[in-house]
N, C-alpha and C positions, 0 to 999 in steps of 0.2 A: 449341138456340142457347146456352142458359145453360151447358150442360155443356161446350161447345167453348170458351167464353170464360174459364172458371175457371182453367185452367193459365196462360193469358196474364196474368190478373190477379195470380196468385200470383207469377209471375216478375217482373212489374213492381214489385210491392210489395217483393219481396226486394231488387231492385236499389236501390230508393229507400232501404230500410233500411240497405243496405251503404254507399251514398254518404253518407247522413246520419250513419252510425255511425262513419265514419273518425275524426272528431274525438273522438267518445265513446271510441273504443278507444285513441287515441294521445295525447290531451292529459293534463294533470296530474290531471284528475278522472276519467279513464277507467280501464278495466280493465287495459290494457297501457300502461305509462308509459315513455317514452323518456328515460333519464337519461344518455345518452352525452355530453351537453354540461354536465352538472352541475359538473364539475371547474372549469369556467371561472368559476364563482361562488364557489369555495372561498376562504376567507380564513384566514390564520394566527391562531390564538387565543393569548391571553396565557398565559404559563407558569402552571402550577398553584401556588397559594400554600399552603404548609404551615404550620399554626399553630406558634408557637414552642415549645409544649410537646410537639410530636410530631416524629418523625424522618422525614426525606425520603429516606433512603438507598435505599429500595426503589423510588422513583419514577424512572423512566428512559424514554428513547425506545426503544420496542419495535422499530420499523422505522425505523432511522436512514437519512436520505437522504444519500448520499455526495456530496462536492463534485463539481461538473461538471469533467470532464477538459479541460485546456487543449488547444487545437488550433492548429497552426501556420497563420498567415495568416487567422485567423478575423476579425480586425479590419481588418488592412491590405488584404486581398483577400477580401472577403466573398463574391464570386461564384465563387471557385475552391474546389472540393471538397478539403479537406485530406487529406493522406496519413495513414493510421493510424500512431500512434506506434510500434506494434510493428515497423514496417519498420526502425526504427533498432536493434532488439535482435537480437543474434546468437543462434544456437541454444544455445550454452553458457549463456546467460542464462536459459534455460528449464529449467535443471536445479537440483536441490537441492545446495548445496555449502557448505562452511565458509569463511568469510571471516576474515582476520586483519589486525590493525593493531597493531604493537608486541606487547605482552603481552595484547591483547584478541582474543577470538575469538567469533564468533557464527554461527548457521546462517541462511543465506539461502534462502528457499523461494519459488518462483514462483507463489504462490497468496495470496489475500486472508486476513487474520487470522481472519475468521469461518469460513473453511474449515479453517484449520490448527489452530485451538483444539480441536475434537473429536478430531483425530488425536493431539495431545499427551496428552489425557485417556485415550485408548484405549491409547497406548503404556505409560503408567503402570499402567493397569488390567490389561494383559496380564501384567505382572510382579507383580501383587498388591500394588501400592504404593498406600496410601491417601493422599488429599489432606487436609491439615490446614487450609489456608487457600486460599480461591479468590475472586478478584475479576475475573470475565471482562471487564467493561467497562474495567478498567485493564490487562488482559493479565497479571495477576499470579497466581501459584500457588506454594504451598509444600507439599511432601510432609510426611508425619509423620516423626518421627525413626526411623531404621532401625538395628536391630541385626542383624548378619549371623550367622545360625546355620549353621555349616559342615555340620551334619548334615541340614539341611532342603533341600528342592528349591528351587533358586534361579532367579529370573527374570533377564532381561537386566540390569535395573537393579542388582539385588543382586550379580550376577557382576562387573559393572564396578566397583562399590564394593569388593568383596572383593579383586579382583586389584589395583586401584589402591592400596588400603591396604597390601597385602603389598609392593608395589613401593616404596612410600614408608616402609615399616617403621613403620606406625602400628598400635598395638594398643589404644589407649584411645579412649573416647568413642563417641557415636553420630553418624550422618551424616544429612543431609537435602538435598534438591534444592530450590533456589529458582529459579524460572523467570519470565522476563519476555518476553512476546510483544508485538512492536511492528510498526507499519506500516513497510514498506521505503521506500527513496527513490523507487523507481519505483512506479507504481500497480499494484495487484493483486499485490504482493509482501509478504512478511513476514520479520521478523527474530526469531530465537529466541535469547535470552541466558540462559545457565545459570550458576548458582553452586553449588558444593558447600561445605557448611558443616558443621563438626564442633563439637559442644557442649563438647568439652574444650579447644578452641582459642579459641572466641569465646563470649561471653555471648549466648544466643539473643535475637534481636530480629526485628522485622517489616520493617525497612528493607532494601532490596535492596543488597547490598554491592558495592563497586567491583571486588573480585577474589575468587577462590575460595580456600579453605584448601588445596585440592589441585588446582592448575591442570591436571595431567596427567589426573586423573580427569574434570575438566570437559571436556577435549578429547575424551576417549574417549566420554563420555556424549553429546556433540554428534554424534559420528560414528555412534553407535548410533541416536539419534533421527532423524538425517538419513537413514540407511538405511531406517528404518521408514517415514518419510513418503514417500521416493522410491518405495518398493515399493507404496504405496497412493495414489500421486499422482492416479489416476483417480477415487478416491473423493472426492466433493465435497459431503458433507453439510455444512450450514450451521448454525452456532451463532448464533441471533439475539441471545443475551445478550452475544456478543463483537463485534457489529457496530460498536460505538462505536470500537473500536481502528482500524478502517479510515479513520476521519475524522481521526486524529491524524497528519497528514502530516509527513514530514521534508523534503519539497521542494515548493515552491509557486511557480508563475509569477505575477508581478504586474507592475505598471507604475509608474514613477516619476512625479514631478511634471510632467516634460516629455513623458510618454507613452512613455518608453524601456522596453523589456522588462527585467525583473529576475528572476533565479532566486534565491529565498530558500532557503537550506539551514539547517535547524534542527539543526545538528551542532556539536560543538566544533571548533576550528580545525584540530587535527591530522587529524581524520577528514575534514573538508570539503576540506582541501588534498589529502589522499590520494585522495579521491573524484573531484575534478575532474581531477587528474593521470592517474588510471587511466582515466577516461572518455575523455580526449583520446587516450590510447594505444590504447584499444580501438576508437576510431573511426578509427584509422589517420591521425590528424592529425599533422603534423610539428611537434614541440615544439622551438623554437629556443632558448628561455630559460625556466628555471623558477627564479624568485627568491622563495624562501619568506619571506625577511625583508620584502621589498616586497609580498608576497602577489599576485604576478602571473605570468602565462605569456605569452610571445610565441609565436604558433602560426601555421603555414601550413595553411589548410583549402582543400579543393577541392570541386567539385560532387559528386564521387563520395563524399566524406566525409559529405555531407549528403543523399545519396540523391536527387539532382536531375538532371533531364535538361538537355541543352545547348540550351535554347530559351526564348523568352519573356523576361520581366523579369529572371529570375534570372541569365541568361547575362551581362547587362550589368554585374553586380556584380563579375565576375572579369576578370583581365587575362591576356592571352596564350592560346595554344592549350591549355595544360595546365589552364586554369581555376583558377588558384590566387590566393588573397588572404591577406595577412598581417594578423593581428588580435592584439589584446592582451586577455587574459582577466584581469579584476581581481576580487579578493575583499576586501570591506570589511564591517566590523561594522555592523549596522543592525537595530534593533528586535528585539534578542535573537536575531538570526540572522546568518548570513553572506550578504551580497548579492553575487551573481555578475553582472557586467556585461561587455559587449563593446565594445572601443574599437579605433580604427585605430592606425597607426604613429605618428601625432602625438598619441595619447592622447585623441582626440576620440571621442565616441560614434558608432558606425556606424549606418547606416540601420536602422530598426526591424525590417523584414522579415528582413534578414540576421541581425541580432542575435537575433531570436526563434528562427530556425531553429538557430543554433549553440547557444543555451541549451537548447532542446528536445533536441538531440543529446546534450549533456552530461548532462542529466537522464535520458534514456532508456538511456544506457550506464552510468549510476551504479549502484554496488552498495554 
């Protein structure tokens, strides 16, 4: 009798232990602790204070949290799923290319700075070019001063310098590359600015100059670097020391005192004007007037320009079967930036949701 009851007693005891042990296994005092909700109690801590007699240059954010990307209609229509901003971007915007404005040129790369930084370093390393100064968080890099030995085996960088010097009939001095990597206007894009400096022309300094001593060499170096990055565009190694660059935005959506959407461009006026103008053209909007002195554009936009279907609330904003509306795009100086706002033909601010969509369109076509 006892022998037959023993397995039943063991099983019952085991079940009791299991039921009683659930709390022992899962609560904060148990063997297995559930921390899936711990982040809800996380609080931001004050910044680390460095004593005055010590340097804080090495203290930085290792894992920088990028700004949250603006989404169309997130406030005006919170129940509607916003379309991805990438729908506004054409295929050519996903390629590496050289941009020019007047005598300025830079390389536009459809990747975040933290991904582009290692590629720049590798491009120089492949040519055997040493780096003399490097500040990844600032996106700054200077090579050592280079002397071209015609009898040595030359890399791409040295070849570009040699051929450029010969074309410019320059025989004196040493050259170096000064490079600045910046966040592009659109999210997840980068700009690479290069300067070629000669120590027989300028007294060496650490400040990034406004122009190169040899502009033609600068353009050829941009071309070679762009070709290298384009060939390795699928390589997405991330530099954590360069993640701060991604937070230094050139374009930011915000709202004014009355809740109106505003696109802030942290650019000089010449580039901001060219950027908005080209964005409107690339979006296939019809520009009726471009008055640079008054800093405004009169533009006809349609539903197709904004990637919208002909239904719902958006249809009511447009007149006629062609779905067109005339708006005015203004640029005004504000808070060390240029503020882009959308007005109607009477120069009154248009409805917030239409304004927001047009501003997002301008930003996403911007280069």
